[in-house]
Phi, psi and omega in degrees: 000164180220148171262115187280117178233012175070214188260003185250348179217144181294143179279165167255124185233135184228140175223197181284321187259336186218160167223144177241137180219157181304134180295138177224160177300331180294346180276354183306309181301320179295320178291326176297318178294323182294326184264343185299129176074008184270336184077004182299327182288350179275351179282105190297339184265008178243175179243037178279129183282158169284169177304315182293336184266358184298317182300316178294323179300313180293317179300317179295321179295318180291326176295317178297323176296317179298332179273356176083018183256345182214155173233090185277146181225154172256150183245129176245146175276185185297336180277352181094359181282138177290126183236002179166192182208160178204172181211152156271138174210182183059039186290127177217090183292345181285340182279304352269152176203164177201171176243153174244129180185200186054037186262131170211151183229152168301138184307330184294341179250003177291147182059036178236184178292347182299307181293319180301313182288324177301315180293322177299315180295316180295316181291320179298317178296318181296313184277318190266335178259313181273347177071032183297144172273336181206147172235130187250145173234136180230144177206163178292146175307325184276351180271076186295325179296318179294318179300317179295317181295320179295315178297325181295334177294334186112004176286150179254143180283124179273327182161187180236125177265110185283136182047044186289323181203203179232148172290165178305332180274003177096349180287148180299142180243125166277125184258124176270125185250128175239161174206160169236132179252166189302323182288346178265349189299318182302315180291319179296318179300315179297319179297314181293322178295321177297316179297321180295320179295326179288328175295322182292000000 
């Protein structure tokens, strides 16, 4: 189910394995526990914060939400424990379209039903509630795990934007762009539900 809040506030989305809720400053300790000892922040081509950097990471996300450019969410597993975070960004209600990204999970739930259901909930809200014509995913050329995971969702690669932006360490980033469009959503939804059922 979803709580409809439009394009100005992050939705609350719930499934069997995960729930997503609007990011708040109160989530900082939970996100610190999720990232602590994982080494995720050592991956130079990602934007996963260190334990010490989580508070600033959350503050920046909330500031972006206040500016209307992002809708950040925290992800909880079935037990209610915070296991990661994700965002809608690139919001364009005039098309309408948006991007899904800034996603990271505690390693213990990676390659599990958690990500599959989270993406199913996010995509369903984007296509069926917000009426999106397209949902975009972007990742670094060097983030091979992310590229594989995005393709596994059923998204198609649109292309590579050379020197599109910069990695957190300042090096130029080639951005690989994927998308799912509205006419593909029914098949993607069926595919994700099938994958979720096999995880169960």
